[in-house]
C-alpha positions as CSV (number, residue, x, y, z in Angstrom):
1,M,50.0,76.5,129.6
2,T,46.4,76.2,130.5
3,S,43.5,74.7,128.5
4,I,40.7,76.5,130.2
5,T,38.1,77.4,127.7
6,P,35.0,79.7,127.9
7,N,32.7,78.2,130.4
8,E,30.2,75.7,129.0
9,Y,28.1,75.5,132.2
10,P,25.4,78.0,133.1
11,V,25.7,79.8,136.4
12,E,22.5,78.6,138.2
13,L,23.5,79.7,141.7
14,E,23.5,83.2,143.1
15,P,26.5,84.0,145.4
16,V,25.3,84.9,148.9
17,D,26.5,88.0,150.7
18,I,29.0,86.8,153.3
19,T,30.0,90.3,154.5
20,P,27.7,90.1,157.6
21,Y,29.9,87.2,158.8
22,K,33.2,89.1,158.5
23,A,33.6,90.1,162.2
24,G,32.8,86.7,163.5
25,N,33.8,86.2,167.2
26,T,37.3,84.6,167.0
27,A,39.6,87.5,166.0
28,I,39.9,85.8,162.6
29,D,37.9,87.5,159.9
30,Y,35.0,85.4,158.5
31,V,35.3,82.7,161.3
32,T,32.6,82.2,163.9
33,T,32.7,79.6,166.7
34,F,29.7,78.5,168.7
35,D,30.5,76.9,172.1
36,S,27.8,74.7,173.7
37,G,29.6,74.8,177.0
38,E,29.2,71.0,177.1
39,P,32.1,68.5,176.5
40,G,32.4,67.3,173.0
41,P,34.4,67.7,169.8
42,H,35.4,70.9,168.0
43,V,33.7,70.5,164.6
44,V,34.7,72.8,161.8
45,I,33.1,73.4,158.4
46,T,35.0,75.4,155.8
47,A,33.7,77.0,152.6
48,V,35.1,78.9,149.6
49,V,38.6,77.5,149.8
50,H,38.3,78.3,146.1
51,G,36.5,81.5,145.4
52,N,34.4,80.3,142.4
53,E,32.8,77.4,144.4
54,L,29.6,78.8,145.6
55,C,27.8,75.9,147.3
56,G,29.9,76.0,150.4
57,A,29.1,79.7,151.1
58,I,25.4,78.9,150.5
59,T,25.6,76.1,153.0
60,L,27.3,78.2,155.8
61,D,24.8,80.9,155.2
62,Y,22.0,78.3,155.6
63,L,23.5,77.2,158.9
64,F,23.7,80.8,160.1
65,Q,20.2,81.8,158.9
66,N,18.8,78.7,160.7
67,D,20.6,79.5,164.0
68,V,22.3,76.2,164.0
69,R,24.1,75.7,167.4
70,P,26.0,72.7,168.8
71,M,24.4,70.6,171.5
72,V,27.9,69.5,172.6
73,G,31.4,70.7,172.0
74,K,32.1,73.6,169.6
75,L,31.0,74.3,166.0
76,S,33.1,76.7,163.8
77,L,32.1,78.0,160.4
78,A,34.8,79.5,158.3
79,F,34.8,81.3,154.9
80,A,38.4,80.4,153.9
81,N,39.5,82.3,150.8
82,H,37.0,85.2,151.2
83,Q,39.3,87.4,149.1
84,A,38.9,85.2,146.0
85,Y,35.2,84.7,146.7
86,H,34.6,88.5,146.7
87,S,36.0,88.7,143.1
88,F,33.4,86.3,141.7
89,D,31.8,87.5,138.5
90,A,29.0,85.4,136.9
91,N,30.1,86.7,133.5
92,D,33.6,85.3,134.1
93,P,33.1,82.5,136.6
94,L,36.3,80.7,136.0
95,S,38.6,83.6,137.1
96,S,38.0,83.8,140.9
97,R,39.4,80.4,142.0
98,F,42.2,82.2,143.8
99,V,44.0,85.5,144.0
100,D,47.7,84.5,143.9
101,E,47.8,80.7,144.2
102,D,45.7,77.7,145.0
103,F,44.8,78.0,148.7
104,N,44.4,74.2,148.9
105,R,48.0,73.6,148.1
106,T,49.4,75.7,150.9
107,W,49.0,73.4,153.9
108,G,52.4,71.8,154.0
109,L,54.6,72.8,157.0
110,D,57.3,73.9,154.5
111,V,54.8,76.5,153.2
112,L,53.1,77.5,156.5
113,D,56.4,77.9,158.3
114,G,58.2,79.3,155.2
115,D,58.6,82.8,153.8
116,R,56.3,82.5,150.8
117,D,54.1,85.6,150.9
118,T,50.8,85.5,148.9
119,V,47.2,86.3,149.7
120,E,46.6,82.6,150.1
121,T,49.6,81.8,152.3
122,R,48.7,84.7,154.6
123,R,45.2,83.5,154.9
124,A,46.3,79.9,155.6
125,R,48.5,81.1,158.4
126,E,45.5,83.1,159.8
127,L,43.3,80.0,159.8
128,R,46.0,77.6,161.0
129,P,45.2,78.0,164.8
130,L,41.5,77.1,164.1
131,I,42.5,74.1,162.0
132,D,45.0,73.0,164.7
133,Q,42.0,72.9,167.2
134,A,39.7,71.0,165.0
135,D,38.7,67.5,165.9
136,F,36.6,67.1,162.8
137,L,36.7,69.0,159.5
138,L,34.3,69.1,156.6
139,D,35.8,71.2,153.7
140,I,33.1,71.9,151.0
141,H,34.1,72.2,147.4
142,S,32.7,71.8,143.9
143,M,34.1,70.6,140.5
144,Q,34.9,71.9,137.0
145,H,32.7,69.3,135.3
146,K,29.2,68.1,135.8
147,T,29.9,64.7,137.3
148,P,28.5,62.8,140.4
149,A,29.3,64.3,143.8
150,L,32.2,62.6,145.6
151,M,33.8,62.6,149.0
152,I,37.6,62.8,149.2
153,C,38.7,61.0,152.4
154,G,42.5,60.9,152.2
155,P,44.6,57.7,152.1
156,L,44.1,56.5,155.7
157,A,41.6,53.9,156.9
158,K,40.1,56.3,159.4
159,G,39.1,58.7,156.6
160,Q,37.6,55.9,154.5
161,Q,35.6,54.7,157.5
162,F,34.4,58.3,158.3
163,A,33.1,58.7,154.7
164,K,31.3,55.3,154.9
165,D,29.8,56.2,158.3
166,L,28.4,59.4,156.7
167,G,26.7,57.4,154.0
168,T,26.8,60.0,151.3
169,P,27.6,60.7,148.5
170,E,27.8,57.6,146.3
171,Y,31.5,57.9,145.5
172,I,34.3,57.9,148.0
173,V,37.8,58.8,146.7
174,S,40.8,57.7,148.7
175,D,44.0,59.5,147.6
176,A,47.2,61.0,149.0
177,G,46.8,64.5,147.4
178,H,48.8,66.5,144.9
179,A,52.5,67.0,144.2
180,A,51.8,70.7,143.9
181,G,51.1,71.0,147.7
182,K,49.2,69.7,150.6
183,R,45.5,70.2,151.0
184,M,43.8,71.4,154.2
185,R,42.1,68.1,154.7
186,D,45.5,66.3,154.9
187,Y,47.0,68.8,157.3
188,G,48.6,67.9,160.6
189,Q,46.4,65.7,162.8
190,F,44.1,64.7,159.9
191,G,47.0,63.0,158.2
192,D,48.2,61.2,161.4
193,P,46.9,57.6,161.6
194,D,47.3,57.6,165.3
195,S,45.2,60.8,165.9
196,P,41.5,60.5,166.4
197,A,41.0,63.8,164.4
198,N,39.4,63.2,161.0
199,S,38.5,65.2,158.0
200,L,36.5,65.0,154.7
201,L,36.5,67.0,151.6
202,L,33.2,67.2,149.7
203,E,33.1,67.8,146.0
204,A,29.3,68.6,145.7
205,G,29.0,68.7,141.9
206,Q,29.7,71.2,139.2
207,H,30.6,74.6,140.5
208,W,27.5,76.5,139.6
209,E,24.8,73.9,139.2
210,E,21.8,74.3,141.5
211,N,22.1,70.7,142.7
212,S,25.6,71.3,144.2
213,A,24.0,73.5,146.9
214,L,21.4,70.9,147.7
215,V,24.1,68.2,148.0
216,S,26.2,70.5,150.1
217,V,23.5,71.4,152.6
218,D,22.4,67.8,152.9
219,T,26.0,66.6,153.5
220,A,26.7,69.3,156.1
221,L,23.6,68.4,158.1
222,R,24.4,64.7,158.0
223,Y,27.9,65.4,159.0
224,L,26.8,67.4,162.1
225,K,24.2,64.7,163.0
226,L,26.8,61.9,162.7
227,L,29.0,63.7,165.2
228,G,26.2,64.4,167.6
229,T,26.6,68.2,167.1
230,I,22.9,68.9,166.2
231,D,19.6,67.2,166.8
232,L,18.7,64.3,164.4
233,E,15.3,65.9,163.7
234,F,16.7,69.3,162.5
235,G,16.4,70.1,158.8
236,Q,14.7,66.9,157.7
237,D,13.1,68.6,154.8
238,D,16.5,69.5,153.4
239,H,17.8,66.0,153.2
240,L,18.3,64.2,149.9
241,E,17.9,60.4,149.5
242,L,21.0,58.4,150.6
243,P,22.6,56.3,147.9
244,D,21.8,52.6,147.9
245,D,25.5,51.8,148.2
246,Q,28.8,53.7,148.2
247,K,31.7,53.0,145.9
248,L,35.2,53.4,147.1
249,V,37.8,54.5,144.5
250,E,41.4,54.0,145.6
251,V,43.6,56.4,143.7
252,S,47.1,55.1,142.7
253,G,48.3,58.6,142.1
254,P,47.9,61.8,140.2
255,V,49.3,62.5,136.7
256,T,51.5,65.5,137.5
257,I,52.3,67.7,134.5
258,K,56.0,67.9,133.8
259,N,56.0,70.0,130.6
260,D,54.7,73.3,129.3
261,V,52.1,71.6,127.1
262,F,49.7,68.9,128.1
263,R,46.8,67.6,126.1
264,F,44.2,64.9,126.7
265,A,43.4,62.4,124.0
266,E,39.7,62.9,124.6
267,P,37.5,65.6,126.3
268,Y,37.4,63.7,129.5
269,K,35.0,65.0,132.2
270,G,35.4,62.5,135.0
271,F,34.4,59.0,136.1
272,E,35.3,57.6,132.7
273,S,36.4,54.0,133.2
274,I,39.1,53.0,130.7
275,E,38.9,49.2,130.0
276,K,42.5,48.3,129.0
277,A,45.8,49.1,130.6
278,G,48.2,50.9,128.2
279,T,45.4,53.1,126.7
280,V,46.7,56.5,125.7
281,L,45.1,59.2,127.9
282,G,47.1,62.1,126.6
283,W,50.5,63.6,126.1
284,D,52.7,65.5,128.5
285,G,54.9,67.3,126.0
286,D,55.9,64.4,123.7
287,E,55.4,61.7,126.4
288,E,52.4,59.4,126.1
289,I,50.4,59.1,129.3
290,L,49.0,55.6,129.6
291,T,46.5,53.9,131.8
292,P,48.5,51.8,134.3
293,Y,45.9,49.1,134.8
294,D,42.6,47.7,133.4
295,D,39.3,49.5,134.4
296,C,41.1,52.7,135.3
297,V,38.8,55.4,136.6
298,L,39.5,59.0,135.8
299,I,38.9,61.3,138.8
300,M,38.5,65.1,138.2
301,P,40.4,65.7,134.9
302,S,41.5,69.3,135.0
303,R,41.2,72.1,132.5
304,R,44.0,74.0,134.3
305,L,46.8,72.1,132.6
306,T,49.7,73.9,134.1
307,K,53.2,72.5,134.7
308,G,53.5,71.1,138.2
309,Q,49.7,70.7,138.7
310,S,47.6,67.5,138.6
311,A,46.1,66.8,135.2
312,V,44.0,63.9,136.5
313,R,43.9,61.3,139.2
314,L,43.8,57.6,138.3
315,G,42.1,55.0,140.4
316,R,40.0,51.9,140.6
317,I,36.8,50.9,142.3
318,V,37.7,48.5,145.1
319,N,34.3,47.5,146.5
């Protein structure tokens, strides 16, 4: 059962036309790789892993339109779930998240090497060679509710440090993912503590708010500059102010829905801090869902309350 309601947020962004980027130059539709010819990392930026998240497509279009090219190594720009993105309708903006299933739960080896056949698993297998080659990945997303932007860095120290080195946004969320399936940012080398490869997942703001595109462009530019891919002087006018400090939220785990009916006790939107352990957050069927510790921070409570999916992630600020 899902609790998605008619959208309460206005669609302030206009989806960009990505069809000029279909052919690319990699034999993978909607993937373009620029090679500097100089030694350096292969840096990848992905957008529209979910088809209703517009800011990533706007950011890649910005990079294309401004002829961004790597000074060293390679830069690849990929529109991931282009099939879902092409179904976006501003009059029904909730419906184009995916075609058959969540693309960002298909990155486990059991799925990639298995026989599950959906639009999203086929596309994940198409993109897998690119992601295998990536030394660094920035995966651009947005959120259901209008809350501060956050950077999901995974559970490893290398991801936490990468997010801190980037310096934006204010909130860093360190978690191990979802029971429903592995995210692209946790795939392969990115989830290996002994590999130098690293990845970040940006949640730039509410799906359709204008500011999410500004945050997304700013973060992509800072990411490319941090890695030495582009000149530090490029795009200075498109930078936002850096936060005074960053807050690291360590997630103890997601609340994974076990029953057909899940309901929250309050209309949570995210970043609520629940003062006391044992506070009722909601009900999974007849089971009370309680906060496990004091000052429990709610990360991205979902409106897609479906059995097997994450209802919310629970964490605490550690710095």
